[in-house]
C-alpha positions as CSV (number, residue, x, y, z in Angstrom):
1,M,0.0,0.1,0.1
2,K,1.6,3.3,-0.9
3,F,0.8,6.8,0.4
4,T,1.9,10.2,-1.2
5,A,3.6,12.9,0.9
6,Q,0.6,15.1,0.7
7,Q,-1.9,12.5,1.8
8,I,0.2,11.9,4.6
9,A,0.6,15.4,5.2
10,D,-3.2,15.6,5.5
11,I,-3.2,12.9,7.9
12,L,-0.8,14.7,10.2
13,E,-2.0,18.3,9.6
14,G,1.6,19.1,8.3
15,D,3.1,20.9,5.4
16,V,4.9,19.6,2.4
17,E,8.3,20.8,1.6
18,G,9.5,19.1,-1.7
19,N,7.3,16.8,-4.0
20,P,3.8,16.5,-2.6
21,N,3.3,13.5,-5.1
22,E,6.4,11.3,-3.6
23,E,5.2,8.0,-2.9
24,V,6.4,5.7,0.4
25,S,5.2,2.3,1.2
26,K,7.2,1.2,4.1
27,L,8.7,2.8,7.3
28,S,12.4,3.2,8.4
29,K,15.0,4.6,10.7
30,I,16.5,7.7,9.3
31,E,19.9,6.3,9.5
32,D,18.8,3.1,7.3
33,G,16.4,5.0,4.9
34,E,15.9,3.8,1.6
35,K,14.0,5.0,-1.4
36,G,10.2,4.2,-1.2
37,S,10.2,4.7,2.8
38,L,9.3,7.2,5.3
39,T,11.1,8.1,8.4
40,F,11.3,11.1,11.1
41,L,13.7,13.1,12.8
42,S,13.0,14.6,16.5
43,N,16.2,14.4,18.1
44,P,18.9,16.8,16.9
45,K,21.6,14.3,17.4
46,Y,20.3,12.5,14.3
47,N,20.2,15.8,12.0
48,P,23.2,14.7,10.1
49,Y,21.5,11.6,8.9
50,L,18.8,13.8,7.4
51,Y,21.3,15.0,4.7
52,T,22.7,11.3,3.8
53,T,19.3,9.3,4.3
54,N,17.7,7.7,1.1
55,A,14.2,7.8,2.8
56,S,11.9,9.3,0.4
57,I,10.0,11.4,3.1
58,A,10.9,12.5,6.6
59,I,8.6,14.1,9.1
60,V,10.3,17.0,10.8
61,D,9.6,19.8,13.4
62,K,8.4,23.0,12.0
63,S,11.1,25.0,13.6
64,F,13.8,22.5,11.8
65,Q,16.0,24.7,9.4
66,P,18.1,22.4,6.9
67,E,21.9,23.6,7.2
68,K,22.5,22.5,3.4
69,E,20.4,20.8,0.7
70,I,18.3,18.0,1.3
71,S,16.9,15.7,-1.5
72,T,14.5,14.0,0.8
73,T,10.7,15.6,0.8
74,L,9.8,16.9,4.3
75,I,6.6,17.1,6.1
76,K,6.6,19.7,8.7
77,V,4.7,19.2,11.9
78,D,4.3,20.8,15.3
79,N,5.9,17.7,16.9
80,A,7.7,15.0,14.7
81,Y,7.6,12.4,17.3
82,K,4.2,12.4,18.3
83,A,3.1,12.7,14.6
84,F,5.2,9.9,13.7
85,S,3.5,8.1,16.6
86,K,0.0,9.0,15.0
87,L,1.3,7.8,11.7
88,L,2.3,4.5,13.1
89,E,-1.2,4.0,14.6
90,F,-3.1,4.9,11.2
91,Y,-0.7,2.3,9.7
92,N,-1.5,-0.5,12.0
93,E,-5.3,0.1,11.7
94,V,-5.1,-0.1,7.8
95,K,-2.8,-3.1,8.0
96,N,-5.1,-4.9,10.5
97,N,-8.5,-3.6,8.5
98,K,-9.8,-7.0,7.8
99,S,-13.4,-8.2,7.7
100,G,-15.5,-10.9,6.6
101,R,-15.3,-14.7,7.2
102,E,-12.6,-16.8,6.0
103,Q,-13.3,-20.8,5.2
104,P,-13.1,-23.0,6.9
105,H,-14.5,-21.8,10.3
106,H,-17.2,-23.1,12.6
107,I,-19.7,-20.8,14.4
108,A,-22.4,-22.3,16.7
109,S,-26.0,-21.5,15.6
110,S,-26.3,-20.2,19.2
111,A,-23.5,-17.7,18.8
112,K,-24.2,-13.9,18.5
113,I,-21.6,-11.8,16.4
114,G,-21.7,-8.0,16.1
115,K,-21.0,-5.9,13.1
116,N,-18.0,-5.6,10.9
117,E,-16.3,-8.8,12.1
118,Y,-13.2,-10.6,10.9
119,I,-13.0,-14.3,11.6
120,G,-10.0,-15.9,10.2
121,A,-9.7,-19.6,8.7
122,F,-9.9,-22.7,11.0
123,S,-11.4,-20.6,14.1
124,Y,-13.9,-22.1,16.4
125,I,-16.6,-20.2,18.1
126,G,-18.6,-22.3,20.6
127,D,-22.2,-22.3,22.0
128,N,-23.8,-19.3,23.3
129,V,-21.0,-16.9,22.5
130,T,-21.4,-13.3,22.2
131,I,-19.1,-11.2,20.5
132,G,-19.5,-7.3,20.0
133,N,-18.9,-5.0,16.9
134,N,-15.5,-4.4,14.9
135,V,-13.9,-7.6,16.7
136,K,-11.2,-9.3,14.9
137,I,-10.5,-13.2,15.3
138,Y,-7.6,-14.2,13.5
139,P,-6.9,-17.7,12.3
140,N,-6.7,-20.8,14.3
141,C,-8.6,-19.2,17.2
142,F,-10.5,-21.0,19.9
143,I,-13.5,-19.4,21.8
144,G,-15.2,-21.6,24.2
145,D,-18.9,-21.7,25.0
146,N,-20.5,-18.8,27.0
147,T,-17.9,-16.5,26.3
148,V,-18.6,-12.7,26.0
149,I,-16.2,-10.4,23.9
150,G,-16.7,-6.6,23.7
151,D,-16.5,-4.3,21.1
152,N,-13.2,-3.6,19.2
153,C,-11.3,-6.4,20.4
154,T,-8.4,-8.3,18.6
155,L,-7.5,-11.9,19.0
156,F,-4.2,-12.6,16.9
157,A,-3.5,-16.0,15.6
158,G,-3.8,-19.0,17.8
159,V,-5.3,-17.4,20.7
160,K,-7.2,-19.9,23.1
161,I,-10.2,-18.6,25.2
162,Y,-11.9,-21.3,27.3
163,S,-15.5,-21.1,28.3
164,E,-17.1,-18.7,30.7
165,T,-14.3,-15.9,30.0
166,Q,-15.8,-12.3,30.0
167,I,-13.7,-9.8,27.9
168,G,-14.3,-6.3,27.8
169,S,-14.2,-3.8,24.9
170,N,-10.9,-2.4,23.1
171,C,-8.8,-5.6,24.4
172,K,-5.8,-7.0,22.3
173,I,-4.9,-10.7,23.0
174,H,-1.7,-11.6,21.0
175,S,-0.7,-15.0,19.4
176,G,-0.3,-18.0,21.5
177,C,-2.4,-16.8,24.5
178,T,-4.5,-19.0,26.5
179,I,-7.2,-17.6,28.9
180,G,-9.3,-19.4,31.4
181,S,-7.3,-22.7,31.5
182,D,-7.4,-24.4,34.9
183,G,-5.7,-23.2,38.0
184,F,-2.9,-25.1,39.6
185,G,-5.0,-26.8,42.1
186,Y,-4.3,-30.5,43.6
187,A,-4.7,-32.4,46.5
188,P,-3.2,-35.7,47.6
189,N,-5.4,-38.5,48.4
190,E,-4.9,-41.3,51.0
191,E,-2.0,-43.1,48.9
192,G,-0.5,-39.6,48.5
193,V,-1.5,-39.3,44.7
194,Y,-2.3,-35.9,43.6
195,K,-5.9,-35.3,42.2
196,A,-7.0,-32.2,40.6
197,I,-9.3,-30.0,42.6
198,P,-11.9,-29.0,40.0
199,Q,-11.6,-25.2,38.7
200,I,-15.2,-24.1,38.2
201,G,-14.6,-20.2,38.4
202,N,-13.8,-18.3,35.2
203,V,-11.6,-15.2,33.9
204,V,-12.8,-11.6,33.7
205,I,-10.7,-9.2,31.6
206,E,-12.1,-5.5,31.6
207,D,-11.8,-2.7,29.2
208,N,-8.6,-1.7,27.3
209,V,-6.4,-4.5,28.4
210,D,-3.4,-5.7,26.3
211,I,-2.0,-9.4,26.8
212,G,1.3,-10.0,25.0
213,S,2.0,-13.3,23.2
214,G,2.3,-16.9,25.0
215,S,0.9,-15.5,28.3
216,T,-1.4,-17.5,30.3
217,I,-4.3,-16.5,32.8
218,D,-5.9,-19.5,34.8
219,R,-9.7,-19.5,35.6
220,A,-10.5,-19.3,39.2
221,T,-11.1,-22.2,41.6
222,L,-14.2,-20.4,42.7
223,G,-15.2,-17.0,41.5
224,S,-13.3,-15.1,38.9
225,T,-9.5,-14.4,38.2
226,I,-9.7,-10.7,37.4
227,I,-7.6,-8.6,35.0
228,R,-8.7,-4.6,35.7
229,Q,-9.0,-2.0,32.8
230,G,-6.1,-0.8,31.3
231,V,-3.8,-3.3,32.4
232,K,-0.8,-4.2,30.1
233,L,0.8,-7.6,30.2
234,D,4.0,-8.2,28.3
235,N,4.9,-11.7,26.9
236,Q,5.1,-15.1,28.6
237,I,3.4,-13.9,31.9
238,Q,1.6,-16.3,34.1
239,I,-1.4,-15.2,36.0
240,A,-2.6,-18.0,38.5
241,H,-6.1,-18.9,39.9
242,N,-7.9,-16.1,41.7
243,V,-5.3,-13.5,41.0
244,E,-6.7,-9.8,40.8
245,V,-4.5,-7.6,39.1
246,G,-5.5,-3.7,39.6
247,K,-6.2,-1.4,36.9
248,N,-3.7,0.4,35.0
249,T,-0.9,-1.9,36.2
250,V,1.9,-3.0,33.6
251,I,3.9,-6.0,34.0
252,A,6.9,-7.0,31.9
253,A,7.8,-10.5,30.4
254,Q,8.3,-13.7,32.3
255,T,6.6,-12.6,35.4
256,G,4.6,-15.3,37.4
257,I,1.8,-14.3,39.9
258,A,0.6,-17.2,42.3
259,G,-2.6,-18.2,43.3
260,S,-5.1,-15.4,45.1
261,T,-2.6,-12.6,45.4
262,K,-4.0,-9.2,44.6
263,V,-2.2,-6.7,42.8
264,G,-3.1,-2.9,43.2
265,E,-3.5,-0.2,40.8
266,N,-0.9,1.8,39.0
267,C,2.0,-0.8,39.7
268,V,4.9,-1.3,37.6
269,I,6.3,-4.8,37.8
270,G,9.6,-5.7,36.0
271,G,10.5,-8.7,34.0
272,Q,11.0,-12.2,35.6
273,V,9.5,-11.2,39.0
274,G,8.0,-14.0,41.2
275,I,5.0,-13.2,43.4
276,A,4.1,-15.6,46.1
277,G,0.3,-16.6,46.6
278,H,-2.3,-15.2,48.8
279,L,-0.4,-11.8,49.2
280,N,-1.6,-8.1,49.0
281,I,0.5,-5.9,46.8
282,G,-0.5,-2.2,47.2
283,N,-1.2,0.5,44.8
284,N,1.5,2.7,43.0
285,L,4.4,0.4,43.7
286,K,7.5,-0.5,41.6
287,I,8.8,-4.1,41.7
288,Q,12.3,-4.3,39.9
289,A,13.3,-6.9,37.7
290,Q,14.1,-10.5,39.0
291,S,12.9,-10.0,42.3
292,G,11.1,-12.4,44.4
293,I,8.0,-11.2,46.6
294,S,7.4,-13.2,49.7
295,K,5.2,-10.8,51.7
296,N,2.6,-8.1,51.5
297,L,3.6,-4.6,50.1
298,K,2.6,-1.4,51.2
299,D,1.4,1.5,48.7
300,G,4.0,3.0,46.8
301,S,6.9,0.6,47.8
302,V,10.0,0.5,45.5
303,V,11.7,-2.9,46.0
304,Q,14.0,-5.3,44.6
305,G,15.9,-8.6,45.4
306,T,15.1,-12.2,46.6
307,P,13.5,-11.9,48.9
308,A,12.7,-8.4,48.1
309,F,13.3,-5.2,50.1
310,N,13.5,-1.6,49.8
311,Y,15.1,-0.3,46.6
312,S,17.7,2.1,48.2
313,D,18.6,-0.2,51.0
314,Y,19.2,-2.8,48.2
315,F,21.6,-0.8,46.4
316,K,23.4,0.2,50.0
317,S,23.9,-3.6,50.7
318,Y,25.1,-4.2,47.3
319,V,27.7,-1.8,47.4
320,H,28.9,-3.9,50.7
321,F,28.4,-7.1,48.7
322,R,30.6,-6.2,45.8
323,N,33.3,-5.1,48.5
324,L,33.0,-8.7,50.6
325,P,36.1,-10.2,48.7
326,K,38.2,-7.0,49.6
327,M,36.7,-7.1,53.4
328,A,37.5,-10.9,53.6
329,S,41.3,-10.3,52.6
330,T,41.6,-7.2,55.1
331,L,40.1,-9.6,57.6
332,N,42.5,-12.5,57.1
333,K,45.5,-10.1,57.2
334,L,44.2,-8.8,60.7
335,E,43.5,-12.5,61.9
336,K,47.3,-13.3,60.8
337,K,48.6,-10.4,62.5
338,Y,46.5,-11.1,65.7
339,D,47.8,-14.8,65.6
340,T,51.6,-13.5,65.1
341,Q,51.1,-11.0,68.1
342,N,49.5,-13.7,70.3
343,Q,52.3,-16.2,69.6
344,K,54.9,-13.5,70.7
345,I,53.1,-12.7,73.8
C-alpha cells in the first residue's frame, strides 16, 4: 500500500516541503532509510542523517531549518515524534483492517456476533458466545462456550479462550495466549496421589487490556480471576487462579503471580518477577526485575531482590556485597597479624 507525501501531510495536519506526489510504502529509521520509505527526525543528534538518508519522505518539526541541501521530501509538523506515533497507529489500523469470514471456520448456531467482524480460517466459536462489533479473530483461534467479548477487540492467531470467559471492549490478545485454563490446584489422596481440584470459576478481563504473546491466565477455582481495566501484560506472563490485577498496572515479561494474590492499581512490575500466593500488593508501587516477593507490600513501595526489600537499601547492601572479597582479604590479614602477636606474647 502506497501513500503520497500530501496524503500523509493531510493525516498529520502538516505542510509539505518538496514533492507532494512522492510515494512511500514502508517505514524506516533515518540512518537506514531507503528509497520508497518514510522516516522521522525528532532528536537533534540525528540531524546529520537527514542529509545522507535515502528515505523518500521525512517528518520533521516545523522549527527545523536545514543547513544544506536536502533531497528528501519533508513534512513539517508541530511535533515530529507525536506525529510519527500517530502515523504508526494509522498504519496499524490500515494493515489490520480485515473483515469478513474466511473458510473453513465453525460458528455455533447459538453464537451472536456483531457488525464488521473478521473471522480467520480454522477458527472455532462455541455455543452461546457473544461477540461485539468490530472484533477481529485471526486464524486458528478457539473461543469456548458462553464466552463474552466486547467491541473493538482483536484476538491474534492461535489465541485460546476457554469457556465462561468475559472480555471487555478495546482489548488486544496476542498470539499463543491461553485464557481460562485450569488453575494449578491439586490435593493428595490417602495414597499420596495428587488429584486435580475442579476449577469451576472463570476469567474476567475488563476494558482496554493488552496481553502479550504466550501469556496464560488461569480460571479461578471459585469466583473469578480478574484483570482490571487498562492493564498491560508483556509476553510469557503467568497469572494464576483467583489473582486480581488492579487497573492500569503494567507487568513485564516472564513474571509469574501465584494464586489468590491481589495486585493493586498503577503498579509497575519488571521482568522475571516472582510473586508468591495469597499476598496483597499495594497501589502505585514498583517491583524491579528479577525480584522475589514473599510478603505483602504497602502502597508506593519500591523494592528489589530476593526476597525483595526497599530499593535504596538494596543498593546500599549491594555496595557492601561487591566489597566482600576485599573485606575478607582485610579480615584474613588482621587475623594473621593477631595470631602472630599472640604467639609473641
